[in-house]
C-alpha positions in Angstrom: 137.5 66.4 69.0 137.2 63.1 70.4 136.3 59.1 69.0 133.9 57.4 69.9 135.7 53.9 70.9 132.3 52.1 71.8 132.4 48.5 70.1 130.5 48.4 67.2 130.1 44.9 67.5 128.4 45.1 70.9 126.2 48.3 69.4 125.0 45.6 66.9 124.2 43.6 69.5 122.6 46.0 71.7 120.5 46.3 68.9 119.2 42.5 68.2 118.5 42.2 72.1 116.5 45.7 72.5 114.8 46.3 68.9 112.1 48.7 70.3 114.5 51.1 71.7 116.1 53.7 71.3 119.7 54.4 73.2 123.7 55.6 71.9 126.4 55.1 74.3 129.8 56.9 73.6 133.3 55.2 75.8 136.5 57.4 75.6 140.0 56.5 76.8 140.2 58.4 80.3 141.4 61.6 79.9 142.5 64.8 82.4 141.7 68.2 82.7 144.7 69.4 81.3 144.5 67.1 78.3 140.8 68.3 77.1 142.0 71.8 77.7 145.0 71.3 75.3 142.5 69.6 72.6 140.1 72.1 73.2 142.1 74.9 71.9 141.8 73.8 68.5 137.9 73.1 68.5 135.7 75.8 67.3 133.9 77.2 70.6 130.4 75.9 70.0 131.7 72.1 69.7 133.5 72.2 73.4 131.8 69.6 75.6 132.5 70.8 78.6 131.7 74.4 80.5 134.6 76.2 82.6 132.6 75.8 85.7 132.7 71.8 84.9 136.4 72.0 84.4 136.8 73.9 87.7 134.6 71.2 89.3 136.6 68.3 87.8 140.0 70.2 89.1 138.6 70.3 92.6 139.1 66.5 93.2 142.5 66.2 95.0 143.0 62.2 93.4 144.3 62.9 89.5 142.7 59.4 88.9 139.6 60.8 90.1 139.3 64.1 88.1 140.0 61.7 84.7 136.9 59.6 85.9 134.5 62.5 86.4 135.6 64.5 83.7 135.4 61.5 81.1 132.1 60.6 82.4 130.9 63.9 81.7 132.3 64.2 78.2 131.0 60.5 77.0 127.4 61.6 78.4 127.4 65.3 76.4 129.2 63.4 73.7 126.2 60.4 73.9 123.3 63.2 74.3 124.2 65.0 71.1 124.4 61.5 69.1 120.7 60.7 70.9 119.4 63.7 69.8 120.5 63.7 66.7 119.2 59.9 66.6 116.0 60.8 66.8 115.2 64.4 65.5 116.5 66.6 62.8 116.2 69.3 64.9 118.3 72.1 66.1 121.1 70.4 68.4 121.1 70.9 72.1 123.7 73.3 73.1 125.7 71.8 75.1 127.1 74.6 77.4 123.6 74.7 78.7 123.6 70.8 79.6 124.8 69.2 82.4 125.2 65.7 84.4 123.8 65.6 87.7 123.2 63.0 90.6 119.5 62.3 92.3 120.2 62.2 96.1 120.6 58.1 95.0 123.7 58.8 93.1 121.9 57.7 89.6 123.3 60.2 87.0 120.5 62.3 84.9 120.8 65.1 82.6 119.6 68.7 83.3 119.4 72.1 81.8 118.4 73.4 78.3 117.5 69.7 77.4 115.6 69.3 73.7 112.0 67.6 73.7 114.2 64.3 72.7 116.3 64.2 75.7 113.8 65.5 78.4 112.9 61.9 78.9 115.6 59.9 78.2 117.6 58.2 81.2 121.5 58.4 81.8 124.1 55.7 83.4 127.9 56.4 83.8 130.3 54.3 84.4 134.6 54.1 84.4 136.8 51.6 84.7 140.8 51.5 85.0 141.6 53.2 81.5 138.3 54.0 80.1 135.2 56.0 80.8 131.2 55.4 79.7 128.2 56.5 79.0 125.0 55.0 78.1 121.2 57.4 77.2 118.6 55.5 75.9 114.3 55.7 76.1 114.1 53.7 79.1 115.6 53.2 82.4 119.3 51.6 81.6 122.7 50.9 83.2 126.0 50.5 82.1 129.4 49.0 83.5 133.3 48.9 82.5 135.4 46.4 84.9 139.0 45.5 84.6 140.0 42.4 85.9 140.8 42.0 89.3 142.1 39.6 91.5 140.1 41.6 94.0 137.1 39.9 92.4 138.3 37.0 93.0 139.1 37.5 97.2 135.5 39.0 97.3 133.5 36.3 94.9 130.8 34.9 97.6 129.6 38.4 97.7 128.4 38.9 94.1 128.5 35.3 93.1 126.8 32.1 93.8 129.3 28.7 93.6 125.8 28.0 91.3 126.6 31.1 89.4 130.5 30.0 88.8 129.7 26.2 87.6 127.0 27.5 85.5 129.8 30.3 83.8 132.4 27.4 83.3 129.5 25.1 81.8 128.5 27.5 79.5 131.4 30.0 79.0 134.6 27.3 78.6 136.2 29.4 76.5 136.8 32.1 79.5 139.0 31.6 82.3 138.0 32.2 86.1 139.1 35.8 86.4 136.9 37.0 82.9 134.0 34.7 84.3 134.0 36.7 87.6 134.2 40.3 85.9 131.8 39.5 83.5 129.3 38.6 86.2 130.4 41.5 88.4 129.9 43.9 85.6 126.7 42.4 84.4 125.4 42.5 87.7 126.4 46.0 88.2 124.8 47.2 85.2 120.8 45.8 85.5 121.5 46.7 89.3 121.8 50.5 88.1 118.9 49.6 85.7 116.7 48.8 88.5 118.1 51.2 90.9 115.0 54.0 90.5 112.9 51.2 92.6 115.8 50.4 95.2 119.2 49.1 94.8 119.1 45.3 94.6 122.2 43.4 95.9 124.5 41.6 94.0 122.5 38.3 95.1 119.2 39.3 94.7 120.2 38.8 90.7 120.9 34.7 90.1 122.2 34.2 87.1 120.1 31.7 84.7 121.8 31.5 80.8 123.9 32.8 79.6 123.5 33.3 75.5 126.9 33.5 73.3 127.1 35.5 70.2 129.7 36.2 67.8 131.8 38.4 70.2 129.5 38.6 73.0 127.1 37.5 75.6 124.2 37.7 77.1 123.2 37.1 80.4 119.4 36.9 81.7 119.1 37.2 85.7 116.4 36.2 88.0 115.5 39.5 89.9 114.4 38.1 93.8 111.2 40.1 94.1 111.3 39.4 98.2 112.5 43.4 99.0 110.6 45.0 95.9 107.4 43.6 94.4 108.4 46.1 91.4 110.9 44.5 89.9 110.7 42.8 86.8 111.5 38.9 86.9 114.0 38.6 84.6 116.5 41.4 83.5 119.0 40.9 80.2 122.5 42.1 80.2 124.1 42.6 77.0 128.0 42.1 77.5 131.6 42.0 75.6 134.8 41.7 76.0 137.1 44.5 74.9 141.1 44.6 75.8 140.0 42.7 78.9 138.0 44.8 80.2 134.2 43.4 80.8 131.6 46.2 79.1 127.9 45.1 80.2 124.5 47.3 79.4 121.1 46.9 80.6 117.8 48.1 79.4 114.9 47.1 81.4 112.9 48.2 79.5 110.7 51.2 81.7 110.0 54.4 79.9 112.0 57.0 82.4 110.1 60.3 83.3 112.3 62.3 84.8 
């Protein structure tokens, strides 16, 4: 029904960075409820990802872009859940009509419903940016983000990127321009913030860029985590990043097992 366009190069870098963890990521172009309904007509009912109730929820948003974002995020989450289950189990596939992606009181997404054993302790992160939706499911607390380059990032840079960090990016990533630097570090910090938000959502400036490690098509950005506000934070956290058609994509596992 859908073709997962999550970059294989980024998936490979994820496996190198987090070799002891299991995870699946799904990325799709944004799709409207109307487009989903048209595609679903040609697919067997048991392969549908979205319930009528979820379609109604998507249509309840007054802004068309918000409808697409909410719906695509749920499609990505359910597709990732199915792939994650199949990655680690040969048991009967989950009934996606009996699984939903909900949000807790702090806004963190989680899988709910008739979950298989494999999915009961899996963590979920969802993001959308301009043209795409993205979901990551992992066996540890995780975070993901996707962001298109916007001039807004330049205007508010001091809120998320220090002068020292800008100079470090210029020194270590000279092949990228200023807006690409800002988009990359914004996305990486967003992913890291989400991966730490089960404790307390840290601020952008509580994450301090220390190193950038280049790979064939992406980078691993490592941040020092300020423990001033929360002693339970890890001292450092690493984020896997890549540029995909100008969009920055970032994924982060913080190695803590989810016990949702």
